[in-house]
C-alpha positions in Angstrom: 63.4 145.3 37.7 65.3 142.0 36.9 67.6 142.5 39.8 64.9 143.1 42.2 63.2 139.9 41.3 66.5 138.0 42.0 66.7 139.5 45.4 63.3 138.9 46.6 62.8 138.0 50.2 63.0 134.5 51.6 60.5 133.0 53.8 61.6 131.7 57.3 61.4 127.9 55.9 63.1 128.8 52.7 66.0 130.6 54.7 66.4 127.6 57.1 66.5 125.3 54.1 69.4 127.4 52.6 71.3 127.4 55.9 70.8 123.6 56.2 72.2 123.1 52.7 75.2 125.4 53.5 75.9 123.4 56.6 75.5 120.2 55.1 78.3 121.1 52.7 80.5 123.1 55.3 80.6 120.4 58.1 82.3 117.6 55.9 84.7 120.5 54.8 85.4 121.4 58.3 86.1 117.6 59.4 88.3 117.5 56.1 90.3 120.4 57.3 90.9 118.7 60.8 92.0 115.3 58.9 94.5 117.3 57.0 95.9 119.7 59.8 95.9 117.6 63.1 96.7 120.7 65.1 93.6 122.4 63.9 91.3 119.5 65.4 90.7 121.5 68.8 89.3 124.3 66.5 87.2 121.9 64.7 85.8 120.5 68.1 85.1 124.1 69.2 83.2 125.0 65.8 81.1 121.9 66.4 80.4 122.7 70.1 79.4 126.1 69.0 76.8 124.8 66.6 75.5 122.2 69.1 75.1 125.0 71.7 73.1 127.4 69.3 69.4 128.0 70.6 68.0 127.8 67.0 67.5 124.5 65.3 69.6 124.8 62.0 68.4 121.9 60.1 64.7 121.3 59.2 62.8 118.5 61.1 62.3 115.2 59.3 58.6 114.8 58.4 56.7 113.2 61.1 59.4 113.4 63.5 58.5 115.1 66.8 60.7 118.3 67.4 63.1 118.4 70.2 65.3 121.1 71.8 67.4 123.0 69.2 70.7 121.7 71.0 69.4 118.2 70.7 68.5 118.3 66.9 71.7 120.2 66.2 73.8 117.7 68.1 72.1 114.6 66.2 73.1 116.2 62.9 76.8 117.0 64.1 77.0 113.2 65.2 75.5 112.1 61.9 78.1 114.1 60.0 80.9 112.9 62.1 80.1 109.2 62.0 79.6 109.5 58.2 83.2 110.6 57.9 84.2 107.0 59.4 82.4 105.1 56.5 81.4 101.5 57.0 81.9 100.2 60.5 83.2 96.8 59.3 86.2 98.3 57.8 89.1 100.3 59.5 88.5 104.0 58.7 91.3 106.1 57.2 93.8 106.8 60.2 93.4 110.5 59.7 89.6 110.3 59.6 89.6 108.2 62.8 92.1 110.3 64.7 90.0 113.6 63.8 86.6 112.2 64.5 87.3 110.4 67.8 89.1 113.6 69.2 86.1 115.7 68.1 83.6 113.4 69.7 85.6 112.9 72.9 85.7 116.7 73.2 81.8 117.1 72.5 81.0 114.3 74.9 82.9 115.8 77.7 81.4 119.5 76.9 78.0 119.1 75.5 75.4 116.6 77.2 73.2 117.0 74.2 75.6 114.9 72.3 75.1 111.9 74.5 71.2 112.6 74.3 71.4 112.6 70.6 73.5 109.5 70.4 71.2 107.6 72.8 72.2 104.5 74.8 72.2 102.3 71.7 74.2 104.6 69.7 76.8 104.9 72.3 76.8 101.3 72.8 77.2 100.8 69.0 79.9 103.4 68.8 81.9 101.5 71.8 81.7 98.3 69.8 83.1 100.0 66.7 86.0 101.7 68.5 86.8 98.2 70.1 86.8 96.5 66.7 89.0 99.2 65.2 91.4 99.2 68.2 91.8 95.5 67.7 93.0 95.9 64.2 95.9 98.2 65.5 97.7 95.2 66.8 99.6 92.7 64.7 99.5 89.5 66.7 102.1 87.9 64.6 104.7 90.3 66.2 106.6 88.3 69.0 107.1 89.8 72.5 111.1 90.0 71.9 110.4 92.1 68.9 107.9 94.5 70.5 110.6 95.3 73.1 110.5 92.9 76.0 114.2 92.2 76.2 115.1 93.4 79.8 115.3 89.8 81.6 115.8 89.4 85.4 114.6 86.4 87.4 113.5 84.8 84.2 110.7 87.7 83.8 110.8 90.3 80.9 110.4 94.1 80.9 110.9 96.8 78.2 114.5 97.2 77.2 116.5 100.4 78.0 116.5 102.9 74.9 119.7 102.6 72.9 119.7 98.7 73.2 118.7 96.9 70.0 115.5 98.2 68.2 113.4 100.7 69.9 110.2 99.8 71.8 107.2 99.1 69.5 105.2 102.3 69.5 101.4 102.5 68.8 99.7 104.1 65.9 99.0 107.9 66.5 95.2 107.4 65.9 94.9 105.0 68.8 95.2 107.5 71.6 92.0 109.5 70.5 90.0 106.3 70.0 90.9 105.2 73.6 90.0 108.7 75.0 86.9 108.6 73.1 86.0 105.3 74.7 86.7 106.6 78.0 84.2 109.5 77.5 81.6 107.1 76.3 82.2 104.8 79.4 82.1 107.7 81.8 78.5 108.5 80.5 77.2 104.8 80.8 75.9 102.9 83.8 78.1 99.9 84.4 75.6 98.6 86.9 71.9 98.9 87.2 71.3 102.3 89.1 68.2 103.9 87.7 65.2 102.2 86.4 64.9 104.4 83.4 68.5 103.5 82.0 69.9 100.1 81.1 73.5 99.2 82.3 76.2 98.9 79.7 76.4 95.3 78.2 78.7 93.1 80.3 80.3 91.8 77.1 81.3 95.3 76.1 82.8 96.0 79.6 84.8 92.8 79.3 85.9 93.4 75.8 87.3 96.9 76.5 89.1 95.6 79.7 90.9 92.8 77.6 91.4 95.2 74.6 93.1 98.0 76.8 95.5 95.3 78.3 96.1 93.9 74.8 97.2 97.5 73.8 99.5 98.0 76.9 101.2 94.8 76.2 101.4 95.1 72.2 102.9 98.7 72.4 105.6 99.1 75.2 106.7 102.2 73.4 103.4 104.0 73.9 103.5 107.7 74.7 102.2 109.4 78.0 98.8 110.3 76.2 97.7 106.7 75.4 99.1 105.4 78.7 96.9 107.9 80.6 93.8 107.0 78.5 94.5 103.2 79.2 94.7 103.8 82.7 91.5 105.9 82.8 89.6 103.3 80.9 90.6 100.5 83.3 89.9 102.7 86.3 86.4 103.2 85.1 85.7 99.8 84.1 87.4 98.0 87.2 85.1 100.1 89.5 82.4 97.5 88.8 82.7 93.7 89.3 82.4 92.8 85.8 85.4 94.9 84.7 87.5 94.0 87.9 87.0 90.1 87.2 88.0 90.6 83.5 91.2 92.5 84.6 92.0 89.7 87.0 91.6 87.0 84.5 94.0 88.5 82.0 97.6 86.8 81.9 100.3 88.9 80.2 103.1 86.9 78.5 106.0 88.1 80.5 107.9 84.9 81.7 110.5 83.3 79.8 109.4 79.7 78.8 111.4 76.5 79.6 113.7 77.0 76.5 114.1 80.8 76.7 113.1 81.0 73.3 110.0 83.1 74.0 107.6 84.6 76.7 104.7 82.7 78.4 102.0 83.7 80.8 102.4 82.9 84.5 100.3 80.3 85.9 99.0 82.8 88.8 99.2 86.5 88.4 97.3 89.7 89.7 95.8 90.1 86.2 97.1 93.0 84.1 98.6 94.7 87.1 102.3 93.3 86.1 101.9 95.3 82.8 101.1 98.6 84.3 103.7 98.1 86.8 106.3 97.7 84.2 105.2 100.7 81.9 108.3 102.0 80.0 109.8 105.3 81.2 108.5 106.9 78.0 104.9 106.1 78.9 105.2 108.1 82.4 103.0 111.0 82.9 102.3 113.5 85.7 100.2 111.9 88.4 100.8 108.1 87.2 102.0 107.0 90.4 98.8 108.3 92.3 96.5 107.1 89.7 98.1 103.7 89.9 97.8 103.6 93.7 94.0 104.3 93.6 93.8 101.6 91.0 95.4 99.2 93.3 92.8 99.9 96.0 90.1 99.3 93.5 91.5 95.8 93.1 91.8 95.2 96.8 88.4 96.7 98.0 85.6 94.0 97.9 82.7 93.0 100.0 83.0 94.0 103.6 86.3 96.1 102.7 84.4 98.0 100.3 81.3 98.5 102.5 83.6 99.8 105.4 84.9 102.3 103.0 81.5 103.5 102.0 80.5 103.8 105.5 83.4 105.8 106.3 82.7 108.1 103.5 79.0 108.5 104.4 79.9 109.5 108.0 82.4 111.9 106.6 79.6 114.0 105.0 78.0 114.8 108.5 79.6 117.7 110.6 78.6 118.9 114.0 76.8 121.7 112.3 75.0 119.4 109.6 73.5 116.4 111.5 70.6 115.8 108.8 71.2 115.2 105.1 68.8 114.3 102.4 69.5 110.9 101.0 69.6 112.2 97.5 72.5 114.6 98.5 74.5 111.7 100.0 73.9 109.7 96.9 74.9 112.6 94.5 78.2 113.3 96.5 79.3 109.7 96.7 78.0 108.8 93.3 81.3 107.1 92.3 81.1 104.8 95.3 77.5 104.2 94.9 77.9 103.2 91.1 80.5 100.6 92.1 77.8 98.5 93.9 74.4 100.0 94.8 73.4 97.2 96.9 76.2 97.4 99.1 75.9 101.3 99.2 72.3 100.7 100.6 73.6 98.2 103.1 76.2 100.8 104.0 73.6 103.5 104.5 71.4 101.1 106.7 74.5 100.4 108.9 75.4 103.9 109.9 72.4 106.1 109.2 68.7 106.3 110.2 65.6 108.5 109.5 65.1 111.0 112.0 61.9 111.0 113.9 60.9 114.5 112.5 61.6 113.7 108.9 59.2 115.1 106.5 57.2 112.4 104.4 58.0 114.0 101.0 61.8 113.7 101.3 63.8 110.9 102.9 66.5 112.6 105.3 69.1 110.7 107.2 71.1 111.2 110.4 74.0 109.2 111.7 73.3 106.4 114.1 75.3 106.9 117.4 78.4 104.8 117.4 77.2 102.7 120.5 73.9 101.8 118.8 75.3 100.5 115.5 75.2 96.7 114.7 78.6 95.3 115.5 79.9 93.4 112.5 83.0 91.1 112.2 86.0 93.1 111.2 86.9 93.5 107.4 90.0 91.9 108.1 88.6 88.3 107.6 87.4 89.1 104.1 90.9 90.2 102.9 92.2 86.9 104.2 89.5 84.9 102.3 89.9 86.4 99.0 93.2 85.3 96.9 93.4 88.7 95.4 95.0 90.9 98.2 97.6 88.3 98.8 98.4 88.1 95.0 98.5 92.1 94.8 100.8 92.3 97.8 103.1 89.7 96.6 103.4 91.4 93.3 104.2 94.7 94.7 107.0 93.1 96.8 108.5 91.1 94.2 108.3 94.0 91.7 110.2 96.0 94.3 112.9 93.2 94.2 112.6 93.0 90.4 113.1 96.8 90.0 115.8 96.9 92.5 118.0 94.3 90.7 117.4 96.3 87.3 118.5 99.5 89.2 121.7 97.8 90.4 122.7 97.2 86.8 121.4 100.2 85.0 121.8 104.1 85.5 119.5 106.4 87.6 117.4 108.8 85.5 119.0 112.0 87.3 122.5 110.8 86.8 121.8 109.8 83.1 120.2 113.2 82.3 123.1 115.1 83.8 125.6 112.9 82.0 124.0 113.3 78.5 123.3 117.0 78.8 125.4 119.2 76.5 127.7 122.0 77.9 126.5 125.5 77.6 127.2 127.2 74.4 126.3 123.9 72.5 123.0 123.1 71.1 121.2 122.0 74.2 118.3 120.6 72.5 120.4 117.8 71.2 121.7 115.4 74.0 125.1 114.1 74.2 125.8 110.6 73.4 125.4 108.2 76.1 128.3 108.0 78.5 130.4 104.9 77.9 131.3 104.4 81.7 127.7 104.2 82.7 125.5 101.3 82.3 122.1 101.6 80.1 119.3 104.0 81.5 116.9 102.3 84.0 113.9 101.5 81.6 110.9 101.6 83.7 108.4 104.5 84.5 108.4 103.2 88.2 111.4 102.5 90.3 111.7 100.3 93.5 110.8 103.3 95.5 107.6 103.6 93.7 106.6 99.9 94.6 107.2 100.8 98.1 104.7 103.7 97.8 102.1 101.8 96.4 102.7 99.0 99.1 102.6 101.5 101.9 99.5 103.5 100.3 97.7 100.0 100.2 98.6 98.9 103.6 97.5 102.3 105.4 94.0 102.0 103.7 92.9 98.5 103.6 92.1 97.2 107.0 93.7 93.6 107.8 96.0 93.9 104.7 99.2 94.0 106.8 98.3 90.6 108.3 99.0 89.0 104.9 102.6 90.0 105.1 102.7 87.0 107.5 101.5 84.6 104.9 103.6 82.6 102.7 104.2 83.8 99.1 101.7 82.4 96.6 104.5 82.2 94.2 107.9 80.7 95.0 111.0 81.9 93.2 112.4 79.2 90.6 115.5 78.8 88.7 114.9 80.2 85.0 116.8 79.9 81.9 118.8 82.6 79.8 116.9 84.1 76.8 117.5 82.2 73.5 116.5 84.7 71.1 116.8 82.7 67.8 116.2 84.5 64.6 113.9 87.4 65.9 116.6 89.3 67.9 120.4 89.2 68.6 121.9 88.4 71.7 123.3 92.0 71.9 119.8 93.4 71.8 119.0 92.0 75.2 120.0 93.2 78.8 120.3 90.2 81.1 120.5 90.7 84.9 122.6 87.9 86.0 121.5 87.6 89.7 120.9 84.5 91.8 117.3 83.7 92.3 116.3 85.2 95.7 116.2 82.4 98.6 112.7 81.3 99.1 111.3 82.7 102.4 108.6 81.5 104.8 106.7 84.7 104.4 106.4 88.0 102.7 107.7 90.0 105.7 110.9 88.0 105.7 111.3 88.7 102.0 111.3 92.4 103.1 113.6 92.1 105.9 116.1 89.6 104.5 116.0 90.5 100.9 114.9 94.0 100.3 116.5 95.8 103.2 120.1 94.6 102.3 119.5 95.2 98.5 118.2 98.8 99.2 121.4 99.2 101.4 123.7 98.4 98.4 121.7 100.8 96.2 123.2 103.7 98.1 126.6 102.4 97.1 125.6 102.1 93.4 124.3 105.7 93.5 127.4 107.1 94.9 129.6 105.0 92.4 127.6 106.6 89.5 127.8 110.2 90.8 131.7 109.6 91.1 131.8 109.0 87.3 130.5 112.4 86.6 132.5 115.5 85.7 132.8 118.2 88.6 130.5 120.5 86.7 127.9 117.8 86.2 128.0 116.9 89.8 127.3 120.7 90.7 124.4 120.5 88.3 123.2 117.4 89.8 123.2 118.8 93.3 121.7 122.2 91.9 118.7 120.1 90.7 118.1 118.8 94.1 118.9 115.2 93.1 119.1 113.0 96.3 120.3 109.5 96.9 117.2 107.4 95.9 117.4 105.3 99.0 116.2 108.3 101.0 112.9 108.4 98.9 112.4 104.4 99.8 113.2 104.3 103.4 110.1 106.1 105.0 107.7 103.9 102.9 109.8 100.7 103.7 109.8 101.6 107.4 105.9 102.2 107.4 105.4 98.9 105.7 107.4 97.0 108.2 105.6 99.0 110.8 102.2 97.9 109.8 103.4 94.3 110.4 105.0 95.0 113.7 101.5 96.2 115.1 100.3 92.6 115.2 101.1 91.6 118.9 100.7 88.2 118.1 103.5 88.0 115.7 106.5 86.1 117.2 108.8 88.1 114.8 107.7 91.4 116.2 111.1 91.7 117.7 112.8 91.0 114.3 110.7 93.8 112.7 111.8 96.2 115.3 115.4 95.4 114.7 114.8 95.9 110.9 113.5 99.3 111.5 116.3 100.1 113.9 118.6 99.0 110.8 116.8 101.4 108.6 117.7 104.2 111.0 121.3 103.6 110.6 121.0 103.0 106.9 119.4 106.4 106.4 122.8 107.9 107.4 124.0 106.7 104.1 127.1 104.3 103.9 128.9 106.9 101.5 127.5 110.1 103.0 130.3 112.8 103.6 130.7 115.0 106.5 129.4 118.1 104.5 126.4 116.4 103.2 123.3 118.3 104.2 121.2 115.2 104.5 123.4 113.5 107.0 121.6 112.7 110.5 118.5 114.8 109.6 117.1 112.0 107.3 117.7 109.2 109.9 115.6 111.3 112.5 112.8 111.5 109.7 112.9 107.6 109.2 112.8 106.9 112.9 109.7 109.2 113.2 107.9 107.6 110.3 108.7 104.2 111.6 107.4 105.1 115.0 110.7 104.7 117.2 
């Protein structure tokens, strides 16, 4: 009888109260498990996602509070427990708690829309502000640039030093990556501009702060890993799609120039914002897709006003096919939402410019059909807007000068492929341990993007932004200057630096001449550098290099260089058109390779490819 009285049935309310008590004790334990075992954090996130997705509310509603869907109520409690793990917002939470909670919330925001609904616009905005404050605490502003790793100096400008030279590049704390990933998820769910009457746009101060913060992180930690680099680029791509973030990005000036005494680094007077930092990411920050993401990001910076509207019009017209000549306006907006969210007013102008309402359009739904090309209002070409804004010229010059910068560094460092083969242990030895760097080769090329990547970015932009190639005929905005050698003082020894002693490039009248008179001959020399480095390898290492499909890097550069020069040659009014044509002919002979051997499989065929790309 006694036992029966202890096992009496519970009412539904009593059972739910016990479940709530159990979960209130269990959830903090689950999060503690994630804190103690970082590899288990994905399992913690899966558990939380399961709880949110249940169709039954697991906690009792607060008295007097209106009941919502089970998913939203469960999500609200999950968020509450996650944020409680972080403690007071003014203090930096324990690193293990911050890493765990940020990763769990990022996963839930991506997978469960109920989480964003439970947090609400105000909650998401507050969390962004807190994450911003905590990420700021990761940076010690007392550490000088040389000590961070900016000790590769060329043309008086600094970049991350190659591995093995002095102290390693300064790395970011492990918890910073999930914090930036979580911020990206929050920013992806926020409206950066006013789009819907029912939803406020994200505060402009938060947008500006996050742009500046991410650029500070990139500068502060040149030794960051690929995960953090990708998260930083995703945040910047999201924020710079709106004018507030783009303006903040362009106002940033990284300290990468040697000062007059050579004792520290200073910011340049003119620069394309934080772009220089991203073009000089260290090799260890590289991740698959980096080059293409950067190419799309460069377009974001270049597209404004009429240039952006022209892109919108092209994308709108591309939705219509011979079979589908009428589309609901809502479908157009939904399919092109990334473009719409960049500038809603401009998107509306683009719609009006290329579409119209058909005569038989139903009153209850707005449908649109393309305006025949002959009936569209003729507007001035977008080329004029490219020439009026200072940004496109600055971006163009930066890409060309970074190609020159990368070329000089590559002339004094070892190619990645050659270095990898030279440091690979022979078979039979522990392959996971690399051999010591060869003494007969210079240090490894330290950057994620080589000069061939700069030419790809240049080619990508010139092919997509109308009128951009006309700026190649403009004078450079920044003229080369004589710069001092670094004088490290007490913070770093001279042996910790790699200084490229090359004469400053001769000042040219326009960017096109920089490409034909400086870039072209230096790329020709690069072929010789490659052949010289390959000759230092052992026969079996050379065979390994050939099996890996490694080719002379000049062959990757030439089609892009040829296409860039061709874009300028198309301007019939340009008096140097003949000079450009001669340069392209020179490219064809250069593609043969100065050190090519008779049995080389690339001989001849690649020259034909360059000629085809160059339109000869």
